[in-house]
Every structure is written in C-alpha cells, then in structure tokens.
PQR file of N, CA, C, O and H, with PARSE charges and radii, in Angstrom:
ATOM      1  N   MET A   1      20.269   8.638  12.398 -0.4000 1.5000
ATOM      2  CA  MET A   1      19.946   7.477  11.568 -0.0000 2.0000
ATOM      3  C   MET A   1      18.508   7.603  11.083  0.5500 1.7000
ATOM      4  O   MET A   1      17.584   7.697  11.890 -0.5500 1.4000
ATOM      5  N   SER A   2      18.320   7.606   9.776 -0.4000 1.5000
ATOM      6  CA  SER A   2      16.964   7.733   9.243 -0.0000 2.0000
ATOM      7  C   SER A   2      16.317   6.351   9.150  0.5500 1.7000
ATOM      8  O   SER A   2      16.980   5.337   8.932 -0.5500 1.4000
ATOM      9  H   SER A   2      19.071   7.530   9.120  0.4000 1.0000
ATOM     10  N   LYS A   3      15.014   6.357   9.321 -0.4000 1.5000
ATOM     11  CA  LYS A   3      14.272   5.099   9.258 -0.0000 2.0000
ATOM     12  C   LYS A   3      14.092   4.676   7.802  0.5500 1.7000
ATOM     13  O   LYS A   3      14.056   5.507   6.895 -0.5500 1.4000
ATOM     14  H   LYS A   3      14.476   7.181   9.499  0.4000 1.0000
ATOM     15  N   LYS A   4      13.982   3.383   7.604 -0.4000 1.5000
ATOM     16  CA  LYS A   4      13.739   2.875   6.261 -0.0000 2.0000
ATOM     17  C   LYS A   4      12.299   3.186   5.861  0.5500 1.7000
ATOM     18  O   LYS A   4      11.380   3.138   6.678 -0.5500 1.4000
ATOM     19  H   LYS A   4      14.011   2.707   8.340  0.4000 1.0000
ATOM     20  N   THR A   5      12.134   3.508   4.578 -0.4000 1.5000
ATOM     21  CA  THR A   5      10.800   3.798   4.074 -0.0000 2.0000
ATOM     22  C   THR A   5      10.527   2.974   2.826  0.5500 1.7000
ATOM     23  O   THR A   5      11.444   2.453   2.192 -0.5500 1.4000
ATOM     24  H   THR A   5      12.881   3.547   3.914  0.4000 1.0000
ATOM     25  N   VAL A   6       9.259   2.868   2.491 -0.4000 1.5000
ATOM     26  CA  VAL A   6       8.828   2.194   1.283 -0.0000 2.0000
ATOM     27  C   VAL A   6       7.731   3.053   0.649  0.5500 1.7000
ATOM     28  O   VAL A   6       6.815   3.507   1.335 -0.5500 1.4000
ATOM     29  H   VAL A   6       8.514   3.292   3.007  0.4000 1.0000
ATOM     30  N   THR A   7       7.831   3.270  -0.654 -0.4000 1.5000
ATOM     31  CA  THR A   7       6.826   4.045  -1.375 -0.0000 2.0000
ATOM     32  C   THR A   7       5.980   3.086  -2.198  0.5500 1.7000
ATOM     33  O   THR A   7       6.502   2.300  -2.988 -0.5500 1.4000
ATOM     34  H   THR A   7       8.575   2.901  -1.212  0.4000 1.0000
ATOM     35  N   VAL A   8       4.661   3.159  -2.002 -0.4000 1.5000
ATOM     36  CA  VAL A   8       3.738   2.295  -2.733 -0.0000 2.0000
ATOM     37  C   VAL A   8       2.791   3.144  -3.568  0.5500 1.7000
ATOM     38  O   VAL A   8       2.419   4.252  -3.181 -0.5500 1.4000
ATOM     39  H   VAL A   8       4.236   3.798  -1.360  0.4000 1.0000
ATOM     40  N   GLU A   9       2.411   2.605  -4.716 -0.4000 1.5000
ATOM     41  CA  GLU A   9       1.468   3.278  -5.607 -0.0000 2.0000
ATOM     42  C   GLU A   9       0.305   2.329  -5.868  0.5500 1.7000
ATOM     43  O   GLU A   9       0.509   1.140  -6.111 -0.5500 1.4000
ATOM     44  H   GLU A   9       2.713   1.705  -5.030  0.4000 1.0000
ATOM     45  N   GLN A  10      -0.908   2.856  -5.818 -0.4000 1.5000
ATOM     46  CA  GLN A  10      -2.080   2.047  -6.106 -0.0000 2.0000
ATOM     47  C   GLN A  10      -2.224   1.889  -7.609  0.5500 1.7000
ATOM     48  O   GLN A  10      -2.256   2.876  -8.344 -0.5500 1.4000
ATOM     49  H   GLN A  10      -1.074   3.822  -5.621  0.4000 1.0000
ATOM     50  N   THR A  11      -2.312   0.637  -8.067 -0.4000 1.5000
ATOM     51  CA  THR A  11      -2.429   0.368  -9.497 -0.0000 2.0000
ATOM     52  C   THR A  11      -3.742  -0.310  -9.852  0.5500 1.7000
ATOM     53  O   THR A  11      -4.106  -0.380 -11.027 -0.5500 1.4000
ATOM     54  H   THR A  11      -2.285  -0.164  -7.470  0.4000 1.0000
ATOM     55  N   GLY A  12      -4.459  -0.811  -8.849 -0.4000 1.5000
ATOM     56  CA  GLY A  12      -5.712  -1.511  -9.102 -0.0000 2.0000
ATOM     57  C   GLY A  12      -6.859  -0.850  -8.374  0.5500 1.7000
ATOM     58  O   GLY A  12      -6.667  -0.170  -7.366 -0.5500 1.4000
ATOM     59  H   GLY A  12      -4.164  -0.755  -7.895  0.4000 1.0000
ATOM     60  N   SER A  13      -8.052  -1.058  -8.895 -0.4000 1.5000
ATOM     61  CA  SER A  13      -9.248  -0.459  -8.324 -0.0000 2.0000
ATOM     62  C   SER A  13      -9.794  -1.326  -7.189  0.5500 1.7000
ATOM     63  O   SER A  13      -9.768  -2.554  -7.281 -0.5500 1.4000
ATOM     64  H   SER A  13      -8.208  -1.610  -9.714  0.4000 1.0000
ATOM     65  N   PRO A  14     -10.291  -0.694  -6.114 -0.5600 1.5000
ATOM     66  CA  PRO A  14     -10.898  -1.465  -5.035  0.2800 2.0000
ATOM     67  C   PRO A  14     -12.340  -1.893  -5.347  0.5500 1.7000
ATOM     68  O   PRO A  14     -12.963  -2.600  -4.555 -0.5500 1.4000
ATOM     69  N   LEU A  15     -12.866  -1.464  -6.499 -0.4000 1.5000
ATOM     70  CA  LEU A  15     -14.221  -1.868  -6.870 -0.0000 2.0000
ATOM     71  C   LEU A  15     -14.282  -3.382  -7.058  0.5500 1.7000
ATOM     72  O   LEU A  15     -13.355  -3.984  -7.599 -0.5500 1.4000
ATOM     73  H   LEU A  15     -12.360  -0.890  -7.143  0.4000 1.0000
ATOM     74  N   ARG A  16     -15.360  -3.984  -6.616 -0.4000 1.5000
ATOM     75  CA  ARG A  16     -15.594  -5.430  -6.705 -0.0000 2.0000
ATOM     76  C   ARG A  16     -14.524  -6.234  -5.972  0.5500 1.7000
ATOM     77  O   ARG A  16     -14.210  -7.358  -6.362 -0.5500 1.4000
ATOM     78  H   ARG A  16     -16.114  -3.495  -6.176  0.4000 1.0000
ATOM     79  N   ARG A  17     -13.972  -5.660  -4.921 -0.4000 1.5000
ATOM     80  CA  ARG A  17     -13.000  -6.369  -4.083 -0.0000 2.0000
ATOM     81  C   ARG A  17     -13.617  -6.579  -2.705  0.5500 1.7000
ATOM     82  O   ARG A  17     -14.525  -5.843  -2.318 -0.5500 1.4000
ATOM     83  H   ARG A  17     -14.227  -4.747  -4.604  0.4000 1.0000
ATOM     84  N   PRO A  18     -13.139  -7.569  -1.962 -0.5600 1.5000
ATOM     85  CA  PRO A  18     -13.654  -7.759  -0.605  0.2800 2.0000
ATOM     86  C   PRO A  18     -13.404  -6.527   0.267  0.5500 1.7000
ATOM     87  O   PRO A  18     -12.436  -5.794   0.067 -0.5500 1.4000
ATOM     88  N   ASP A  19     -14.283  -6.318   1.224 -0.4000 1.5000
ATOM     89  CA  ASP A  19     -14.208  -5.155   2.107 -0.0000 2.0000
ATOM     90  C   ASP A  19     -12.872  -5.092   2.844  0.5500 1.7000
ATOM     91  O   ASP A  19     -12.362  -4.004   3.110 -0.5500 1.4000
ATOM     92  H   ASP A  19     -15.070  -6.914   1.387  0.4000 1.0000
ATOM     93  N   VAL A  20     -12.310  -6.241   3.172 -0.4000 1.5000
ATOM     94  CA  VAL A  20     -11.028  -6.280   3.885 -0.0000 2.0000
ATOM     95  C   VAL A  20      -9.930  -5.636   3.043  0.5500 1.7000
ATOM     96  O   VAL A  20      -9.081  -4.915   3.567 -0.5500 1.4000
ATOM     97  H   VAL A  20     -12.725  -7.125   2.956  0.4000 1.0000
ATOM     98  N   GLN A  21      -9.951  -5.900   1.731 -0.4000 1.5000
ATOM     99  CA  GLN A  21      -8.934  -5.325   0.857 -0.0000 2.0000
ATOM    100  C   GLN A  21      -9.120  -3.823   0.708  0.5500 1.7000
ATOM    101  O   GLN A  21      -8.139  -3.081   0.648 -0.5500 1.4000
ATOM    102  H   GLN A  21     -10.640  -6.486   1.305  0.4000 1.0000
ATOM    103  N   ARG A  22     -10.368  -3.365   0.647 -0.4000 1.5000
ATOM    104  CA  ARG A  22     -10.625  -1.922   0.583 -0.0000 2.0000
ATOM    105  C   ARG A  22     -10.098  -1.225   1.826  0.5500 1.7000
ATOM    106  O   ARG A  22      -9.462  -0.175   1.738 -0.5500 1.4000
ATOM    107  H   ARG A  22     -11.165  -3.967   0.696  0.4000 1.0000
ATOM    108  N   LYS A  23     -10.366  -1.812   2.980 -0.4000 1.5000
ATOM    109  CA  LYS A  23      -9.933  -1.206   4.242 -0.0000 2.0000
ATOM    110  C   LYS A  23      -8.416  -1.246   4.380  0.5500 1.7000
ATOM    111  O   LYS A  23      -7.828  -0.354   4.991 -0.5500 1.4000
ATOM    112  H   LYS A  23     -10.883  -2.665   3.051  0.4000 1.0000
ATOM    113  N   THR A  24      -7.783  -2.260   3.824 -0.4000 1.5000
ATOM    114  CA  THR A  24      -6.325  -2.328   3.850 -0.0000 2.0000
ATOM    115  C   THR A  24      -5.728  -1.196   3.015  0.5500 1.7000
ATOM    116  O   THR A  24      -4.752  -0.571   3.429 -0.5500 1.4000
ATOM    117  H   THR A  24      -8.261  -2.985   3.328  0.4000 1.0000
ATOM    118  N   LEU A  25      -6.306  -0.931   1.846 -0.4000 1.5000
ATOM    119  CA  LEU A  25      -5.839   0.190   1.027 -0.0000 2.0000
ATOM    120  C   LEU A  25      -5.983   1.506   1.780  0.5500 1.7000
ATOM    121  O   LEU A  25      -5.073   2.334   1.761 -0.5500 1.4000
ATOM    122  H   LEU A  25      -7.099  -1.439   1.510  0.4000 1.0000
ATOM    123  N   ILE A  26      -7.117   1.704   2.440 -0.4000 1.5000
ATOM    124  CA  ILE A  26      -7.339   2.929   3.208 -0.0000 2.0000
ATOM    125  C   ILE A  26      -6.328   3.008   4.349  0.5500 1.7000
ATOM    126  O   ILE A  26      -5.828   4.088   4.662 -0.5500 1.4000
ATOM    127  H   ILE A  26      -7.857   1.031   2.456  0.4000 1.0000
ATOM    128  N   GLY A  27      -6.026   1.872   4.967 -0.4000 1.5000
ATOM    129  CA  GLY A  27      -5.030   1.830   6.032 -0.0000 2.0000
ATOM    130  C   GLY A  27      -3.643   2.220   5.547  0.5500 1.7000
ATOM    131  O   GLY A  27      -2.842   2.767   6.305 -0.5500 1.4000
ATOM    132  H   GLY A  27      -6.432   0.995   4.712  0.4000 1.0000
ATOM    133  N   LEU A  28      -3.366   1.936   4.286 -0.4000 1.5000
ATOM    134  CA  LEU A  28      -2.089   2.330   3.684 -0.0000 2.0000
ATOM    135  C   LEU A  28      -2.108   3.781   3.217  0.5500 1.7000
ATOM    136  O   LEU A  28      -1.082   4.313   2.792 -0.5500 1.4000
ATOM    137  H   LEU A  28      -4.017   1.491   3.671  0.4000 1.0000
ATOM    138  N   GLY A  29      -3.268   4.416   3.297 -0.4000 1.5000
ATOM    139  CA  GLY A  29      -3.386   5.805   2.862 -0.0000 2.0000
ATOM    140  C   GLY A  29      -3.684   5.937   1.383  0.5500 1.7000
ATOM    141  O   GLY A  29      -3.513   7.008   0.800 -0.5500 1.4000
ATOM    142  H   GLY A  29      -4.101   3.984   3.642  0.4000 1.0000
ATOM    143  N   LEU A  30      -4.127   4.852   0.780 -0.4000 1.5000
ATOM    144  CA  LEU A  30      -4.445   4.857  -0.650 -0.0000 2.0000
ATOM    145  C   LEU A  30      -5.947   4.671  -0.814  0.5500 1.7000
ATOM    146  O   LEU A  30      -6.541   3.818  -0.156 -0.5500 1.4000
ATOM    147  H   LEU A  30      -4.266   3.982   1.254  0.4000 1.0000
ATOM    148  N   ASN A  31      -6.562   5.461  -1.684 -0.4000 1.5000
ATOM    149  CA  ASN A  31      -7.981   5.239  -1.962 -0.0000 2.0000
ATOM    150  C   ASN A  31      -8.365   5.616  -3.378  0.5500 1.7000
ATOM    151  O   ASN A  31      -9.519   5.444  -3.771 -0.5500 1.4000
ATOM    152  H   ASN A  31      -6.079   6.154  -2.219  0.4000 1.0000
ATOM    153  N   LYS A  32      -7.415   6.131  -4.155 -0.4000 1.5000
ATOM    154  CA  LYS A  32      -7.684   6.456  -5.551 -0.0000 2.0000
ATOM    155  C   LYS A  32      -6.519   5.967  -6.396  0.5500 1.7000
ATOM    156  O   LYS A  32      -5.389   5.847  -5.922 -0.5500 1.4000
ATOM    157  H   LYS A  32      -6.477   6.271  -3.836  0.4000 1.0000
ATOM    158  N   MET A  33      -6.818   5.691  -7.642 -0.4000 1.5000
ATOM    159  CA  MET A  33      -5.817   5.150  -8.554 -0.0000 2.0000
ATOM    160  C   MET A  33      -4.606   6.079  -8.683  0.5500 1.7000
ATOM    161  O   MET A  33      -4.747   7.302  -8.712 -0.5500 1.4000
ATOM    162  H   MET A  33      -7.736   5.788  -8.027  0.4000 1.0000
ATOM    163  N   HIS A  34      -3.444   5.490  -8.758 -0.4000 1.5000
ATOM    164  CA  HIS A  34      -2.159   6.162  -8.990 -0.0000 2.0000
ATOM    165  C   HIS A  34      -1.723   7.088  -7.859  0.5500 1.7000
ATOM    166  O   HIS A  34      -0.821   7.905  -8.044 -0.5500 1.4000
ATOM    167  H   HIS A  34      -3.330   4.497  -8.734  0.4000 1.0000
ATOM    168  N   ARG A  35      -2.345   6.973  -6.706 -0.4000 1.5000
ATOM    169  CA  ARG A  35      -1.864   7.722  -5.536 -0.0000 2.0000
ATOM    170  C   ARG A  35      -0.628   7.019  -5.005  0.5500 1.7000
ATOM    171  O   ARG A  35      -0.514   5.795  -5.064 -0.5500 1.4000
ATOM    172  H   ARG A  35      -3.078   6.310  -6.556  0.4000 1.0000
ATOM    173  N   ARG A  36       0.290   7.813  -4.487 -0.4000 1.5000
ATOM    174  CA  ARG A  36       1.506   7.263  -3.892 -0.0000 2.0000
ATOM    175  C   ARG A  36       1.597   7.678  -2.441  0.5500 1.7000
ATOM    176  O   ARG A  36       1.189   8.781  -2.076 -0.5500 1.4000
ATOM    177  H   ARG A  36       0.197   8.807  -4.439  0.4000 1.0000
ATOM    178  N   ARG A  37       2.131   6.799  -1.613 -0.4000 1.5000
ATOM    179  CA  ARG A  37       2.378   7.103  -0.217 -0.0000 2.0000
ATOM    180  C   ARG A  37       3.742   6.550   0.160  0.5500 1.7000
ATOM    181  O   ARG A  37       4.116   5.445  -0.233 -0.5500 1.4000
ATOM    182  H   ARG A  37       2.463   5.904  -1.909  0.4000 1.0000
ATOM    183  N   THR A  38       4.478   7.343   0.931 -0.4000 1.5000
ATOM    184  CA  THR A  38       5.750   6.886   1.486 -0.0000 2.0000
ATOM    185  C   THR A  38       5.500   6.540   2.944  0.5500 1.7000
ATOM    186  O   THR A  38       5.099   7.385   3.744 -0.5500 1.4000
ATOM    187  H   THR A  38       4.175   8.241   1.250  0.4000 1.0000
ATOM    188  N   LEU A  39       5.745   5.287   3.266 -0.4000 1.5000
ATOM    189  CA  LEU A  39       5.430   4.767   4.596 -0.0000 2.0000
ATOM    190  C   LEU A  39       6.690   4.214   5.253  0.5500 1.7000
ATOM    191  O   LEU A  39       7.659   3.867   4.579 -0.5500 1.4000
ATOM    192  H   LEU A  39       6.070   4.600   2.616  0.4000 1.0000
ATOM    193  N   GLU A  40       6.657   4.141   6.567 -0.4000 1.5000
ATOM    194  CA  GLU A  40       7.755   3.534   7.310 -0.0000 2.0000
ATOM    195  C   GLU A  40       7.776   2.034   7.008  0.5500 1.7000
ATOM    196  O   GLU A  40       6.727   1.390   6.983 -0.5500 1.4000
ATOM    197  H   GLU A  40       5.869   4.423   7.115  0.4000 1.0000
ATOM    198  N   ASP A  41       8.946   1.491   6.784 -0.4000 1.5000
ATOM    199  CA  ASP A  41       9.084   0.080   6.418 -0.0000 2.0000
ATOM    200  C   ASP A  41       9.082  -0.780   7.677  0.5500 1.7000
ATOM    201  O   ASP A  41      10.128  -1.042   8.272 -0.5500 1.4000
ATOM    202  H   ASP A  41       9.798   2.014   6.805  0.4000 1.0000
ATOM    203  N   THR A  42       7.886  -1.211   8.070 -0.4000 1.5000
ATOM    204  CA  THR A  42       7.724  -2.064   9.247 -0.0000 2.0000
ATOM    205  C   THR A  42       7.100  -3.387   8.812  0.5500 1.7000
ATOM    206  O   THR A  42       6.538  -3.477   7.720 -0.5500 1.4000
ATOM    207  H   THR A  42       7.037  -0.998   7.588  0.4000 1.0000
ATOM    208  N   PRO A  43       7.193  -4.407   9.651 -0.5600 1.5000
ATOM    209  CA  PRO A  43       6.547  -5.680   9.302  0.2800 2.0000
ATOM    210  C   PRO A  43       5.035  -5.532   9.106  0.5500 1.7000
ATOM    211  O   PRO A  43       4.456  -6.219   8.265 -0.5500 1.4000
ATOM    212  N   ALA A  44       4.397  -4.654   9.860 -0.4000 1.5000
ATOM    213  CA  ALA A  44       2.953  -4.443   9.712 -0.0000 2.0000
ATOM    214  C   ALA A  44       2.624  -3.869   8.340  0.5500 1.7000
ATOM    215  O   ALA A  44       1.686  -4.320   7.684 -0.5500 1.4000
ATOM    216  H   ALA A  44       4.868  -4.096  10.543  0.4000 1.0000
ATOM    217  N   VAL A  45       3.394  -2.876   7.904 -0.4000 1.5000
ATOM    218  CA  VAL A  45       3.164  -2.265   6.594 -0.0000 2.0000
ATOM    219  C   VAL A  45       3.460  -3.281   5.496  0.5500 1.7000
ATOM    220  O   VAL A  45       2.717  -3.362   4.518 -0.5500 1.4000
ATOM    221  H   VAL A  45       4.157  -2.509   8.437  0.4000 1.0000
ATOM    222  N   ARG A  46       4.522  -4.049   5.641 -0.4000 1.5000
ATOM    223  CA  ARG A  46       4.849  -5.079   4.643 -0.0000 2.0000
ATOM    224  C   ARG A  46       3.726  -6.112   4.538  0.5500 1.7000
ATOM    225  O   ARG A  46       3.404  -6.573   3.443 -0.5500 1.4000
ATOM    226  H   ARG A  46       5.126  -3.983   6.435  0.4000 1.0000
ATOM    227  N   GLY A  47       3.134  -6.470   5.670 -0.4000 1.5000
ATOM    228  CA  GLY A  47       2.015  -7.416   5.663 -0.0000 2.0000
ATOM    229  C   GLY A  47       0.814  -6.847   4.945  0.5500 1.7000
ATOM    230  O   GLY A  47       0.136  -7.564   4.209 -0.5500 1.4000
ATOM    231  H   GLY A  47       3.395  -6.095   6.560  0.4000 1.0000
ATOM    232  N   MET A  48       0.535  -5.554   5.148 -0.4000 1.5000
ATOM    233  CA  MET A  48      -0.581  -4.909   4.464 -0.0000 2.0000
ATOM    234  C   MET A  48      -0.336  -4.867   2.959  0.5500 1.7000
ATOM    235  O   MET A  48      -1.253  -5.089   2.168 -0.5500 1.4000
ATOM    236  H   MET A  48       1.086  -4.972   5.746  0.4000 1.0000
ATOM    237  N   ILE A  49       0.906  -4.583   2.567 -0.4000 1.5000
ATOM    238  CA  ILE A  49       1.245  -4.559   1.141 -0.0000 2.0000
ATOM    239  C   ILE A  49       1.063  -5.958   0.539  0.5500 1.7000
ATOM    240  O   ILE A  49       0.562  -6.097  -0.577 -0.5500 1.4000
ATOM    241  H   ILE A  49       1.651  -4.404   3.210  0.4000 1.0000
ATOM    242  N   ALA A  50       1.466  -6.978   1.276 -0.4000 1.5000
ATOM    243  CA  ALA A  50       1.323  -8.350   0.788 -0.0000 2.0000
ATOM    244  C   ALA A  50      -0.145  -8.725   0.605  0.5500 1.7000
ATOM    245  O   ALA A  50      -0.486  -9.458  -0.324 -0.5500 1.4000
ATOM    246  H   ALA A  50       1.872  -6.865   2.183  0.4000 1.0000
ATOM    247  N   LYS A  51      -1.013  -8.230   1.482 -0.4000 1.5000
ATOM    248  CA  LYS A  51      -2.453  -8.528   1.397 -0.0000 2.0000
ATOM    249  C   LYS A  51      -3.079  -7.987   0.131  0.5500 1.7000
ATOM    250  O   LYS A  51      -3.991  -8.598  -0.426 -0.5500 1.4000
ATOM    251  H   LYS A  51      -0.735  -7.634   2.236  0.4000 1.0000
ATOM    252  N   VAL A  52      -2.587  -6.829  -0.334 -0.4000 1.5000
ATOM    253  CA  VAL A  52      -3.173  -6.196  -1.522 -0.0000 2.0000
ATOM    254  C   VAL A  52      -2.116  -6.054  -2.623  0.5500 1.7000
ATOM    255  O   VAL A  52      -2.125  -5.079  -3.375 -0.5500 1.4000
ATOM    256  H   VAL A  52      -1.846  -6.333   0.119  0.4000 1.0000
ATOM    257  N   ALA A  53      -1.222  -7.016  -2.713 -0.4000 1.5000
ATOM    258  CA  ALA A  53      -0.124  -6.949  -3.678 -0.0000 2.0000
ATOM    259  C   ALA A  53      -0.617  -6.850  -5.116  0.5500 1.7000
ATOM    260  O   ALA A  53       0.079  -6.308  -5.975 -0.5500 1.4000
ATOM    261  H   ALA A  53      -1.215  -7.808  -2.102  0.4000 1.0000
ATOM    262  N   HIS A  54      -1.805  -7.366  -5.384 -0.4000 1.5000
ATOM    263  CA  HIS A  54      -2.358  -7.307  -6.736 -0.0000 2.0000
ATOM    264  C   HIS A  54      -2.961  -5.937  -7.058  0.5500 1.7000
ATOM    265  O   HIS A  54      -3.333  -5.682  -8.203 -0.5500 1.4000
ATOM    266  H   HIS A  54      -2.371  -7.806  -4.687  0.4000 1.0000
ATOM    267  N   LEU A  55      -3.061  -5.056  -6.062 -0.4000 1.5000
ATOM    268  CA  LEU A  55      -3.642  -3.728  -6.262 -0.0000 2.0000
ATOM    269  C   LEU A  55      -2.613  -2.603  -6.128  0.5500 1.7000
ATOM    270  O   LEU A  55      -2.908  -1.455  -6.459 -0.5500 1.4000
ATOM    271  H   LEU A  55      -2.758  -5.263  -5.132  0.4000 1.0000
ATOM    272  N   VAL A  56      -1.421  -2.920  -5.649 -0.4000 1.5000
ATOM    273  CA  VAL A  56      -0.393  -1.889  -5.440 -0.0000 2.0000
ATOM    274  C   VAL A  56       0.933  -2.363  -6.028  0.5500 1.7000
ATOM    275  O   VAL A  56       1.120  -3.544  -6.320 -0.5500 1.4000
ATOM    276  H   VAL A  56      -1.182  -3.853  -5.380  0.4000 1.0000
ATOM    277  N   ARG A  57       1.854  -1.402  -6.192 -0.4000 1.5000
ATOM    278  CA  ARG A  57       3.218  -1.771  -6.559 -0.0000 2.0000
ATOM    279  C   ARG A  57       4.169  -0.944  -5.701  0.5500 1.7000
ATOM    280  O   ARG A  57       3.893   0.206  -5.359 -0.5500 1.4000
ATOM    281  H   ARG A  57       1.702  -0.443  -5.954  0.4000 1.0000
ATOM    282  N   VAL A  58       5.293  -1.563  -5.365 -0.4000 1.5000
ATOM    283  CA  VAL A  58       6.313  -0.879  -4.594 -0.0000 2.0000
ATOM    284  C   VAL A  58       7.162  -0.072  -5.572  0.5500 1.7000
ATOM    285  O   VAL A  58       7.792  -0.628  -6.472 -0.5500 1.4000
ATOM    286  H   VAL A  58       5.518  -2.497  -5.643  0.4000 1.0000
ATOM    287  N   VAL A  59       7.169   1.244  -5.382 -0.4000 1.5000
ATOM    288  CA  VAL A  59       7.879   2.126  -6.304 -0.0000 2.0000
ATOM    289  C   VAL A  59       9.334   2.286  -5.889  0.5500 1.7000
ATOM    290  O   VAL A  59      10.236   2.235  -6.724 -0.5500 1.4000
ATOM    291  H   VAL A  59       6.657   1.696  -4.651  0.4000 1.0000
ATOM    292  N   ASP A  60       9.554   2.478  -4.591 -0.4000 1.5000
ATOM    293  CA  ASP A  60      10.901   2.802  -4.120 -0.0000 2.0000
ATOM    294  C   ASP A  60      11.080   2.268  -2.707  0.5500 1.7000
ATOM    295  O   ASP A  60      10.175   2.350  -1.876 -0.5500 1.4000
ATOM    296  H   ASP A  60       8.821   2.519  -3.912  0.4000 1.0000
ATOM    297  N   GLU A  61      12.252   1.725  -2.452 -0.4000 1.5000
ATOM    298  CA  GLU A  61      12.609   1.264  -1.107 -0.0000 2.0000
ATOM    299  C   GLU A  61      13.892   1.957  -0.687  0.5500 1.7000
ATOM    300  O   GLU A  61      14.924   1.818  -1.345 -0.5500 1.4000
ATOM    301  H   GLU A  61      12.987   1.659  -3.127  0.4000 1.0000
ATOM    302  N   ASN A  62      13.831   2.699   0.398 -0.4000 1.5000
ATOM    303  CA  ASN A  62      15.021   3.385   0.930 -0.0000 2.0000
ATOM    304  C   ASN A  62      15.295   2.877   2.323  0.5500 1.7000
ATOM    305  O   ASN A  62      16.251   3.316   2.963 -0.5500 1.4000
ATOM    306  H   ASN A  62      12.994   2.812   0.932  0.4000 1.0000
TER
END
C-alpha cells in the first residue's frame, strides 16, 4: 500500500513576509519560485500548506 502524497509548487515570494512564513516554506522544502516538492500527505504537512496557502499551490494529490 503506497502512502498518499501531495505535490506543492511555490508561487509567491517570501520577500516582505513574516519570518514564520519563510520558515514554513523552508520546512516544506521550498525556497525559490516555481520549485516543486512531493510530500507525504499528513495533517502536519496540510497545516503547513494552509499557513502559506497564498504562497503555494497544490499541483497534484495522489
């Protein structure tokens, strides 16, 4: 049984954003525009995505 994953892409710049949002992006493995990461779909990851929803977009959910 494969684990569920979610792919996120950074669409917004962390410049002029609160430090918490910058660190959340780094925690998701994103730090430059248009980078994509495929992450395990856990409540913690979903919470991080929700925190920076204005800076990222969910590309794919498997």
